[in-house]
C-alpha positions as protocol buffer text, in pm:
chain_id: "A"
residue {
  index: 1
  type: MET
  ca { x: -1 y: -12 z: -5 }
}
residue {
  index: 2
  type: ILE
  ca { x: 160 y: 339 z: -117 }
}
residue {
  index: 3
  type: PRO
  ca { x: 170 y: 581 z: 200 }
}
residue {
  index: 4
  type: LEU
  ca { x: -52 y: 900 z: 168 }
}
residue {
  index: 5
  type: ASP
  ca { x: 146 y: 1207 z: 93 }
}
residue {
  index: 6
  type: PRO
  ca { x: 119 y: 1450 z: 420 }
}
residue {
  index: 7
  type: HIS
  ca { x: 95 y: 1747 z: 200 }
}
residue {
  index: 8
  type: GLN
  ca { x: -179 y: 1592 z: -3 }
}
residue {
  index: 9
  type: SER
  ca { x: -366 y: 1482 z: 330 }
}
residue {
  index: 10
  type: SER
  ca { x: -310 y: 1817 z: 493 }
}
residue {
  index: 11
  type: ALA
  ca { x: -460 y: 1992 z: 165 }
}
residue {
  index: 12
  type: THR
  ca { x: -749 y: 1757 z: 146 }
}
residue {
  index: 13
  type: GLU
  ca { x: -837 y: 1837 z: 521 }
}
residue {
  index: 14
  type: LYS
  ca { x: -817 y: 2213 z: 482 }
}
residue {
  index: 15
  type: THR
  ca { x: -1046 y: 2180 z: 159 }
}
residue {
  index: 16
  type: THR
  ca { x: -1298 y: 1992 z: 339 }
}
residue {
  index: 17
  type: ALA
  ca { x: -1273 y: 2226 z: 649 }
}
residue {
  index: 18
  type: GLU
  ca { x: -1343 y: 2509 z: 409 }
}
residue {
  index: 19
  type: ARG
  ca { x: -1637 y: 2322 z: 256 }
}
residue {
  index: 20
  type: ALA
  ca { x: -1779 y: 2268 z: 595 }
}
residue {
  index: 21
  type: TYR
  ca { x: -1730 y: 2656 z: 687 }
}
residue {
  index: 22
  type: ARG
  ca { x: -1909 y: 2735 z: 358 }
}
residue {
  index: 23
  type: LEU
  ca { x: -2207 y: 2499 z: 398 }
}
residue {
  index: 24
  type: LEU
  ca { x: -2249 y: 2596 z: 767 }
}
residue {
  index: 25
  type: ARG
  ca { x: -2231 y: 2968 z: 701 }
}
residue {
  index: 26
  type: GLU
  ca { x: -2462 y: 2954 z: 415 }
}
residue {
  index: 27
  type: ASP
  ca { x: -2727 y: 2751 z: 649 }
}
residue {
  index: 28
  type: ILE
  ca { x: -2691 y: 3027 z: 915 }
}
residue {
  index: 29
  type: VAL
  ca { x: -2732 y: 3351 z: 735 }
}
residue {
  index: 30
  type: SER
  ca { x: -3016 y: 3198 z: 538 }
}
residue {
  index: 31
  type: GLY
  ca { x: -3196 y: 3075 z: 824 }
}
residue {
  index: 32
  type: ALA
  ca { x: -3198 y: 2705 z: 718 }
}
residue {
  index: 33
  type: LEU
  ca { x: -3039 y: 2661 z: 1078 }
}
residue {
  index: 34
  type: ALA
  ca { x: -3225 y: 2881 z: 1314 }
}
residue {
  index: 35
  type: PRO
  ca { x: -3132 y: 3106 z: 1583 }
}
residue {
  index: 36
  type: GLY
  ca { x: -3074 y: 2927 z: 1899 }
}
residue {
  index: 37
  type: GLN
  ca { x: -3052 y: 2576 z: 1743 }
}
residue {
  index: 38
  type: LYS
  ca { x: -2810 y: 2357 z: 1869 }
}
residue {
  index: 39
  type: LEU
  ca { x: -2562 y: 2198 z: 1645 }
}
residue {
  index: 40
  type: LYS
  ca { x: -2496 y: 1852 z: 1726 }
}
residue {
  index: 41
  type: ILE
  ca { x: -2215 y: 1687 z: 1547 }
}
residue {
  index: 42
  type: GLU
  ca { x: -2390 y: 1379 z: 1441 }
}
residue {
  index: 43
  type: MET
  ca { x: -2665 y: 1584 z: 1301 }
}
residue {
  index: 44
  type: LEU
  ca { x: -2415 y: 1784 z: 1109 }
}
residue {
  index: 45
  type: ARG
  ca { x: -2232 y: 1466 z: 1008 }
}
residue {
  index: 46
  type: ARG
  ca { x: -2532 y: 1358 z: 829 }
}
residue {
  index: 47
  type: ARG
  ca { x: -2660 y: 1683 z: 692 }
}
residue {
  index: 48
  type: TYR
  ca { x: -2320 y: 1753 z: 516 }
}
residue {
  index: 49
  type: GLU
  ca { x: -2143 y: 1401 z: 493 }
}
residue {
  index: 50
  type: ILE
  ca { x: -1840 y: 1559 z: 649 }
}
residue {
  index: 51
  type: GLY
  ca { x: -1629 y: 1437 z: 969 }
}
residue {
  index: 52
  type: SER
  ca { x: -1650 y: 1561 z: 1312 }
}
residue {
  index: 53
  type: GLY
  ca { x: -1304 y: 1744 z: 1282 }
}
residue {
  index: 54
  type: PRO
  ca { x: -1388 y: 1972 z: 991 }
}
residue {
  index: 55
  type: LEU
  ca { x: -1708 y: 2060 z: 1147 }
}
residue {
  index: 56
  type: ARG
  ca { x: -1565 y: 2157 z: 1461 }
}
residue {
  index: 57
  type: GLU
  ca { x: -1295 y: 2360 z: 1300 }
}
residue {
  index: 58
  type: ALA
  ca { x: -1579 y: 2531 z: 1086 }
}
residue {
  index: 59
  type: MET
  ca { x: -1796 y: 2612 z: 1419 }
}
residue {
  index: 60
  type: SER
  ca { x: -1481 y: 2750 z: 1607 }
}
residue {
  index: 61
  type: ARG
  ca { x: -1437 y: 2966 z: 1313 }
}
residue {
  index: 62
  type: LEU
  ca { x: -1798 y: 3066 z: 1274 }
}
residue {
  index: 63
  type: SER
  ca { x: -1792 y: 3163 z: 1635 }
}
residue {
  index: 64
  type: GLY
  ca { x: -1528 y: 3412 z: 1568 }
}
residue {
  index: 65
  type: ALA
  ca { x: -1751 y: 3562 z: 1285 }
}
residue {
  index: 66
  type: HIS
  ca { x: -2028 y: 3574 z: 1581 }
}
residue {
  index: 67
  type: LEU
  ca { x: -2265 y: 3336 z: 1369 }
}
residue {
  index: 68
  type: VAL
  ca { x: -2197 y: 3044 z: 1648 }
}
residue {
  index: 69
  type: THR
  ca { x: -2218 y: 3085 z: 2018 }
}
residue {
  index: 70
  type: ILE
  ca { x: -2020 y: 2819 z: 2225 }
}
residue {
  index: 71
  type: HIS
  ca { x: -2181 y: 2731 z: 2560 }
}
residue {
  index: 72
  type: GLY
  ca { x: -1900 y: 2539 z: 2751 }
}
residue {
  index: 73
  type: GLN
  ca { x: -2019 y: 2163 z: 2794 }
}
residue {
  index: 74
  type: ARG
  ca { x: -2349 y: 2245 z: 2613 }
}
residue {
  index: 75
  type: GLY
  ca { x: -2165 y: 2239 z: 2262 }
}
residue {
  index: 76
  type: PHE
  ca { x: -2228 y: 2502 z: 1985 }
}
residue {
  index: 77
  type: VAL
  ca { x: -2525 y: 2682 z: 1916 }
}
residue {
  index: 78
  type: VAL
  ca { x: -2651 y: 2906 z: 1659 }
}
residue {
  index: 79
  type: ALA
  ca { x: -2619 y: 3271 z: 1744 }
}
residue {
  index: 80
  type: ASP
  ca { x: -2939 y: 3427 z: 1818 }
}
residue {
  index: 81
  type: PHE
  ca { x: -3077 y: 3761 z: 1647 }
}
residue {
  index: 82
  type: THR
  ca { x: -3136 y: 4053 z: 1876 }
}
residue {
  index: 83
  type: ALA
  ca { x: -3252 y: 4378 z: 1786 }
}
residue {
  index: 84
  type: GLN
  ca { x: -2950 y: 4545 z: 1966 }
}
residue {
  index: 85
  type: ASP
  ca { x: -2710 y: 4371 z: 1725 }
}
residue {
  index: 86
  type: ALA
  ca { x: -2915 y: 4491 z: 1431 }
}
residue {
  index: 87
  type: ARG
  ca { x: -2895 y: 4830 z: 1551 }
}
residue {
  index: 88
  type: GLU
  ca { x: -2522 y: 4838 z: 1635 }
}
residue {
  index: 89
  type: ILE
  ca { x: -2440 y: 4673 z: 1327 }
}
residue {
  index: 90
  type: GLY
  ca { x: -2652 y: 4883 z: 1090 }
}
residue {
  index: 91
  type: ASP
  ca { x: -2533 y: 5202 z: 1252 }
}
residue {
  index: 92
  type: LEU
  ca { x: -2175 y: 5100 z: 1220 }
}
residue {
  index: 93
  type: ARG
  ca { x: -2216 y: 5002 z: 865 }
}
residue {
  index: 94
  type: LYS
  ca { x: -2382 y: 5328 z: 796 }
}
residue {
  index: 95
  type: LEU
  ca { x: -2070 y: 5512 z: 924 }
}
residue {
  index: 96
  type: VAL
  ca { x: -1818 y: 5318 z: 720 }
}
residue {
  index: 97
  type: GLU
  ca { x: -2012 y: 5293 z: 408 }
}
residue {
  index: 98
  type: ALA
  ca { x: -2077 y: 5659 z: 389 }
}
residue {
  index: 99
  type: GLU
  ca { x: -1711 y: 5715 z: 454 }
}
residue {
  index: 100
  type: ALA
  ca { x: -1587 y: 5481 z: 202 }
}
residue {
  index: 101
  type: LEU
  ca { x: -1820 y: 5627 z: -53 }
}
residue {
  index: 102
  type: SER
  ca { x: -1698 y: 5980 z: 0 }
}
residue {
  index: 103
  type: LEU
  ca { x: -1345 y: 5883 z: -68 }
}
residue {
  index: 104
  type: SER
  ca { x: -1431 y: 5645 z: -351 }
}
residue {
  index: 105
  type: ILE
  ca { x: -1643 y: 5884 z: -549 }
}
residue {
  index: 106
  type: PRO
  ca { x: -1394 y: 6134 z: -619 }
}
residue {
  index: 107
  type: CYS
  ca { x: -1116 y: 5909 z: -716 }
}
residue {
  index: 108
  type: GLY
  ca { x: -1373 y: 5695 z: -967 }
}
residue {
  index: 109
  type: ASP
  ca { x: -1223 y: 5701 z: -1305 }
}
residue {
  index: 110
  type: VAL
  ca { x: -1376 y: 5536 z: -1623 }
}
residue {
  index: 111
  type: ALA
  ca { x: -1302 y: 5171 z: -1533 }
}
residue {
  index: 112
  type: TRP
  ca { x: -1463 y: 5245 z: -1208 }
}
residue {
  index: 113
  type: GLU
  ca { x: -1762 y: 5395 z: -1373 }
}
residue {
  index: 114
  type: GLU
  ca { x: -1806 y: 5089 z: -1600 }
}
residue {
  index: 115
  type: ARG
  ca { x: -1771 y: 4843 z: -1298 }
}
residue {
  index: 116
  type: VAL
  ca { x: -2040 y: 5008 z: -1092 }
}
residue {
  index: 117
  type: ILE
  ca { x: -2291 y: 5030 z: -1416 }
}
residue {
  index: 118
  type: THR
  ca { x: -2208 y: 4642 z: -1489 }
}
residue {
  index: 119
  type: THR
  ca { x: -2263 y: 4527 z: -1141 }
}
residue {
  index: 120
  type: PHE
  ca { x: -2580 y: 4744 z: -1085 }
}
residue {
  index: 121
  type: HIS
  ca { x: -2738 y: 4595 z: -1442 }
}
residue {
  index: 122
  type: ARG
  ca { x: -2667 y: 4236 z: -1327 }
}
residue {
  index: 123
  type: LEU
  ca { x: -2831 y: 4315 z: -998 }
}
residue {
  index: 124
  type: GLU
  ca { x: -3112 y: 4448 z: -1168 }
}
residue {
  index: 125
  type: ARG
  ca { x: -3190 y: 4160 z: -1405 }
}
residue {
  index: 126
  type: LEU
  ca { x: -3272 y: 3981 z: -1066 }
}
residue {
  index: 127
  type: GLU
  ca { x: -3432 y: 4229 z: -843 }
}
residue {
  index: 128
  type: THR
  ca { x: -3700 y: 4316 z: -1155 }
}
residue {
  index: 129
  type: GLY
  ca { x: -3760 y: 3944 z: -1180 }
}
residue {
  index: 130
  type: PRO
  ca { x: -4022 y: 3762 z: -984 }
}
residue {
  index: 131
  type: ARG
  ca { x: -4054 y: 3865 z: -629 }
}
residue {
  index: 132
  type: GLN
  ca { x: -3746 y: 4071 z: -667 }
}
residue {
  index: 133
  type: GLY
  ca { x: -3509 y: 3788 z: -653 }
}
residue {
  index: 134
  type: VAL
  ca { x: -3599 y: 3658 z: -285 }
}
residue {
  index: 135
  type: GLN
  ca { x: -3647 y: 3303 z: -431 }
}
residue {
  index: 136
  type: THR
  ca { x: -3260 y: 3306 z: -478 }
}
residue {
  index: 137
  type: LEU
  ca { x: -3125 y: 3467 z: -218 }
}
residue {
  index: 138
  type: ALA
  ca { x: -2772 y: 3355 z: -214 }
}
residue {
  index: 139
  type: GLU
  ca { x: -2728 y: 3467 z: -583 }
}
residue {
  index: 140
  type: TRP
  ca { x: -2900 y: 3818 z: -495 }
}
residue {
  index: 141
  type: GLU
  ca { x: -2628 y: 3843 z: -206 }
}
residue {
  index: 142
  type: GLN
  ca { x: -2359 y: 3795 z: -437 }
}
residue {
  index: 143
  type: LEU
  ca { x: -2451 y: 4046 z: -692 }
}
residue {
  index: 144
  type: ASN
  ca { x: -2558 y: 4279 z: -427 }
}
residue {
  index: 145
  type: HIS
  ca { x: -2210 y: 4245 z: -259 }
}
residue {
  index: 146
  type: ALA
  ca { x: -2056 y: 4293 z: -611 }
}
residue {
  index: 147
  type: PHE
  ca { x: -2258 y: 4601 z: -668 }
}
residue {
  index: 148
  type: HIS
  ca { x: -2165 y: 4776 z: -320 }
}
residue {
  index: 149
  type: GLU
  ca { x: -1787 y: 4668 z: -357 }
}
residue {
  index: 150
  type: ALA
  ca { x: -1800 y: 4839 z: -710 }
}
residue {
  index: 151
  type: LEU
  ca { x: -1922 y: 5179 z: -556 }
}
residue {
  index: 152
  type: VAL
  ca { x: -1618 y: 5201 z: -304 }
}
residue {
  index: 153
  type: ALA
  ca { x: -1373 y: 5018 z: -515 }
}
residue {
  index: 154
  type: ALA
  ca { x: -1176 y: 5355 z: -569 }
}
residue {
  index: 155
  type: CYS
  ca { x: -1162 y: 5443 z: -221 }
}
residue {
  index: 156
  type: PRO
  ca { x: -772 y: 5473 z: -126 }
}
residue {
  index: 157
  type: SER
  ca { x: -800 y: 5359 z: 246 }
}
residue {
  index: 158
  type: VAL
  ca { x: -711 y: 5004 z: 282 }
}
residue {
  index: 159
  type: TRP
  ca { x: -789 y: 5000 z: 627 }
}
residue {
  index: 160
  type: LEU
  ca { x: -1132 y: 5175 z: 587 }
}
residue {
  index: 161
  type: LEU
  ca { x: -1230 y: 4915 z: 309 }
}
residue {
  index: 162
  type: ARG
  ca { x: -1124 y: 4636 z: 564 }
}
residue {
  index: 163
  type: THR
  ca { x: -1321 y: 4754 z: 820 }
}
residue {
  index: 164
  type: ARG
  ca { x: -1613 y: 4817 z: 583 }
}
residue {
  index: 165
  type: ALA
  ca { x: -1590 y: 4423 z: 427 }
}
residue {
  index: 166
  type: SER
  ca { x: -1617 y: 4311 z: 805 }
}
residue {
  index: 167
  type: MET
  ca { x: -1923 y: 4509 z: 859 }
}
residue {
  index: 168
  type: PHE
  ca { x: -2094 y: 4433 z: 535 }
}
residue {
  index: 169
  type: LYS
  ca { x: -2018 y: 4041 z: 612 }
}
residue {
  index: 170
  type: HIS
  ca { x: -2173 y: 4079 z: 961 }
}
residue {
  index: 171
  type: HIS
  ca { x: -2474 y: 4248 z: 810 }
}
residue {
  index: 172
  type: GLU
  ca { x: -2549 y: 3952 z: 571 }
}
residue {
  index: 173
  type: ARG
  ca { x: -2753 y: 3784 z: 803 }
}
residue {
  index: 174
  type: TYR
  ca { x: -2982 y: 4070 z: 882 }
}
residue {
  index: 175
  type: ARG
  ca { x: -2994 y: 4178 z: 511 }
}
residue {
  index: 176
  type: ARG
  ca { x: -3143 y: 3844 z: 426 }
}
residue {
  index: 177
  type: LEU
  ca { x: -3393 y: 3869 z: 675 }
}
residue {
  index: 178
  type: SER
  ca { x: -3492 y: 4217 z: 580 }
}
residue {
  index: 179
  type: ARG
  ca { x: -3524 y: 4100 z: 212 }
}
residue {
  index: 180
  type: VAL
  ca { x: -3774 y: 3793 z: 269 }
}
residue {
  index: 181
  type: ARG
  ca { x: -3997 y: 4013 z: 535 }
}
residue {
  index: 182
  type: THR
  ca { x: -4019 y: 4343 z: 277 }
}
residue {
  index: 183
  type: VAL
  ca { x: -4038 y: 4195 z: -71 }
}
residue {
  index: 184
  type: LEU
  ca { x: -4409 y: 4323 z: -105 }
}
residue {
  index: 185
  type: THR
  ca { x: -4348 y: 4635 z: 74 }
}
residue {
  index: 186
  type: ARG
  ca { x: -3974 y: 4768 z: -24 }
}
residue {
  index: 187
  type: ASP
  ca { x: -3860 y: 4868 z: -376 }
}
residue {
  index: 188
  type: ILE
  ca { x: -3513 y: 4802 z: -310 }
}
residue {
  index: 189
  type: HIS
  ca { x: -3423 y: 4796 z: -666 }
}
residue {
  index: 190
  type: SER
  ca { x: -3524 y: 5198 z: -697 }
}
residue {
  index: 191
  type: GLU
  ca { x: -3261 y: 5251 z: -392 }
}
residue {
  index: 192
  type: HIS
  ca { x: -3001 y: 5067 z: -585 }
}
residue {
  index: 193
  type: ARG
  ca { x: -3058 y: 5267 z: -871 }
}
residue {
  index: 194
  type: ALA
  ca { x: -3070 y: 5632 z: -668 }
}
residue {
  index: 195
  type: LEU
  ca { x: -2749 y: 5514 z: -525 }
}
residue {
  index: 196
  type: MET
  ca { x: -2580 y: 5439 z: -869 }
}
residue {
  index: 197
  type: GLU
  ca { x: -2725 y: 5740 z: -1032 }
}
residue {
  index: 198
  type: ALA
  ca { x: -2597 y: 5963 z: -741 }
}
residue {
  index: 199
  type: ALA
  ca { x: -2224 y: 5807 z: -751 }
}
residue {
  index: 200
  type: LEU
  ca { x: -2207 y: 5840 z: -1132 }
}
residue {
  index: 201
  type: ASP
  ca { x: -2309 y: 6196 z: -1101 }
}
residue {
  index: 202
  type: LYS
  ca { x: -1992 y: 6238 z: -829 }
}
residue {
  index: 203
  type: ASP
  ca { x: -2266 y: 6390 z: -575 }
}
residue {
  index: 204
  type: ILE
  ca { x: -2117 y: 6276 z: -252 }
}
residue {
  index: 205
  type: GLU
  ca { x: -2356 y: 6424 z: -21 }
}
residue {
  index: 206
  type: LYS
  ca { x: -2678 y: 6280 z: -208 }
}
residue {
  index: 207
  type: SER
  ca { x: -2460 y: 5942 z: -225 }
}
residue {
  index: 208
  type: GLN
  ca { x: -2398 y: 5940 z: 130 }
}
residue {
  index: 209
  type: GLN
  ca { x: -2794 y: 6021 z: 209 }
}
residue {
  index: 210
  type: VAL
  ca { x: -2919 y: 5746 z: -1 }
}
residue {
  index: 211
  type: ILE
  ca { x: -2683 y: 5473 z: 168 }
}
residue {
  index: 212
  type: ARG
  ca { x: -2761 y: 5593 z: 511 }
}
residue {
  index: 213
  type: THR
  ca { x: -3145 y: 5567 z: 439 }
}
residue {
  index: 214
  type: HIS
  ca { x: -3099 y: 5253 z: 227 }
}
residue {
  index: 215
  type: ILE
  ca { x: -2931 y: 5058 z: 538 }
}
residue {
  index: 216
  type: GLU
  ca { x: -3146 y: 5205 z: 782 }
}
residue {
  index: 217
  type: SER
  ca { x: -3448 y: 5059 z: 603 }
}
residue {
  index: 218
  type: THR
  ca { x: -3307 y: 4733 z: 640 }
}
residue {
  index: 219
  type: THR
  ca { x: -3210 y: 4769 z: 984 }
}
residue {
  index: 220
  type: GLN
  ca { x: -3570 y: 4888 z: 1089 }
}
residue {
  index: 221
  type: ALA
  ca { x: -3721 y: 4593 z: 891 }
}
residue {
  index: 222
  type: VAL
  ca { x: -3516 y: 4346 z: 1060 }
}
residue {
  index: 223
  type: ILE
  ca { x: -3581 y: 4509 z: 1411 }
}
residue {
  index: 224
  type: HIS
  ca { x: -3947 y: 4477 z: 1337 }
}
residue {
  index: 225
  type: ALA
  ca { x: -3917 y: 4122 z: 1265 }
}
residue {
  index: 226
  type: ILE
  ca { x: -3726 y: 4025 z: 1559 }
}
residue {
  index: 227
  type: GLU
  ca { x: -3961 y: 4205 z: 1795 }
}
residue {
  index: 228
  type: ALA
  ca { x: -4250 y: 4009 z: 1613 }
}
residue {
  index: 229
  type: LEU
  ca { x: -4064 y: 3694 z: 1665 }
}
residue {
  index: 230
  type: GLU
  ca { x: -4004 y: 3765 z: 2042 }
}
residue {
  index: 231
  type: ASP
  ca { x: -4414 y: 3871 z: 2083 }
}
residue {
  index: 232
  type: GLN
  ca { x: -4480 y: 3515 z: 1932 }
}
residue {
  index: 233
  type: THR
  ca { x: -4246 y: 3325 z: 2182 }
}
residue {
  index: 234
  type: PRO
  ca { x: -4434 y: 3204 z: 2486 }
}
residue {
  index: 235
  type: SER
  ca { x: -4311 y: 3357 z: 2817 }
}
residue {
  index: 236
  type: ASN
  ca { x: -4191 y: 3136 z: 3086 }
}
residue {
  index: 237
  type: ASN
  ca { x: -4340 y: 3357 z: 3358 }
}
C-alpha cells in the first residue's frame, strides 16, 4: 500500500474544513439553521456528509464571526438575533459605508464607472424579476455584494475598506431577513438605482444620504421582524 502524501492529506483536510465552513455559514445566514438551534455533531455529519474534525473547526471559525455561540459543555449553538445587534451593526455599517463612498467617488475613473454600471445591471436583472429575486437569496447576495463593492472600489484607504468589508459580512444575515420580510413593501431596486445615479453624478452628499437611508430601512425591517418573533415566543413567567 502506497503511503499517503502528508502534504496531500493536509490539503484535503483544509479543503474539507473550508467546505464545512461554507455550508454551515450559508445555512446560518439563510435561516436554514435557526437562531438558538443546537449544532450537534452527529446531525451535522449526516446533513453535510463531513467528518467531525472539519465540522468542529468550521464552528470554531464561525464563533469568531459571531454566527455560532459556544456554551461550554453544551457545545455549539446558532447565535441568536437581537434587536440591539441589528441596530449596532446597522449603525456601524452606515458610518463606514458612507465614509468609504465619500473617498471612492472623487477617485472614481472610467473603469470604476463601468464596474458600477455593470454590477448594477446584473443586480437589476434579478431584482426586477419575480419577487425581486427573493427566491434566490444566495445569488442576490452575491450580486448585491458586487454592486456595493464596486461603489467603494476607488476608496484609497485600505483599512477603511477592510473595516467596511467586515461590517458588510456581519450585516449579511440581517439583510437576508429583511429581504424576505419586505419583498412586497420595499422597492429595493429603486434604492440601488438612486445610489448608482448619485455616485455616477459624483454627488457625494446625496450618495451618503441614499446609502444611510438604504441601510436604515434594512435595520428597521429587521428590528420589526425580531420584535414580532419575540412577541410570538411564549413567556416562561
